[in-house]
N, C-alpha and C positions, 0 to 999 in steps of 0.2 A: 452337259456339265463342261464350265468353265475350267481351262487347266492354270493350275499358278505355277509359275515358273522365279527361279532366282537367280540374276546373272551375279559373278563376285568378282571381288578381285579391279574390280574397274576404277582407272585413275587418271582418265583420259577425258576430255568433254567428247571426242570422236566415242570411243568405244562405248561410253552412257549413251550420247544419245543414240548410236546402233543397239544398245541393248534395250531402250525404249521402244522405237521405232519397232522392233520385232517383236514386241508384243512382252514383252518381261513383265511382270505385275508386283517384284521385288530387286532392286538391284541393292548388292554390297559394297560397302568403303569396309576397306581391311585397315584395323587400328592394331599392327601389332608392327614396331619398329625394325625386326627381322627380315620382315617379310618382302621379296622384290614389289610385294603390291601397295606396301605400307601408303598412308597418305595420311600428310600434314593435315592439323587444323585447321589450316586456310587455305590446302587442297579440298578439303572436305567440305568447308562454305562454300567454295564457288560453286563443287559440281552437284551441291545439295539445292543449289538454286536455279538448277534446270531439269529439276525430278518433277513433273507433273502433281498433283495431289492424287491422282488415281495410281500413282505407283509409289511401294512402301521402301523408304529407307532401311536398309538395315547394317548395323557393325559389327563388323567380325571382330573379338576381342580373344587372345589368349590371357587368361588369370590378369582381368586388368585391375588398376586399385580407382579409387573413388574418382581422382584427380583425374586420371585419363578420361573417364568414365564419363565425367559432366560436361568438359570439354569437348567430346566424342560426341554427345546427343545434343550438344547447345549448336555445335558448328554444323554437322551431318544433320541435325531436325530428323533424327531417328524416330520412327516408329519402333524395333524391333533390336532387339540386342541377340549374336549370335554366340555362344560362352563356350571356347575351349579349354581345356586343362583344369576348370573350376571347380573345386569342390562343390559337395551339395549343399553346405551352409554357408559359403558366398555367394552360392546361384540365390537361397531365400532371402539372406542380406541384400543383395540386389535388383531382386523383385519387390524388395519392401520398401528402398530407397527408391525406385526409379515408377513402379506403376506400371512398366513395359513392357511388351510381351517377351517370354525369353526362348530362346530356342538352344537345345544343350546336345 
């Protein structure tokens, strides 16, 4: 049985490349400005360009607004949204709006 592993908080090409080389099935980019691992839209786009198709890109958010989600999804080419401190109603609205897989 294959193992899935997400390596999160990647913010440099070196850490991203190491996670991918180590077999990560998912790589996580943090979109929460107070976090020391937060990535800007530009950095997310640079990192996303390095990720092969076989590896899923996950955006990690804390109660994001629609503008942040749209910007991050576009820049990071995200396949999954990992939501923290987001109400069930807001989570349902995000699912309806984006159609992406959600982790809560």
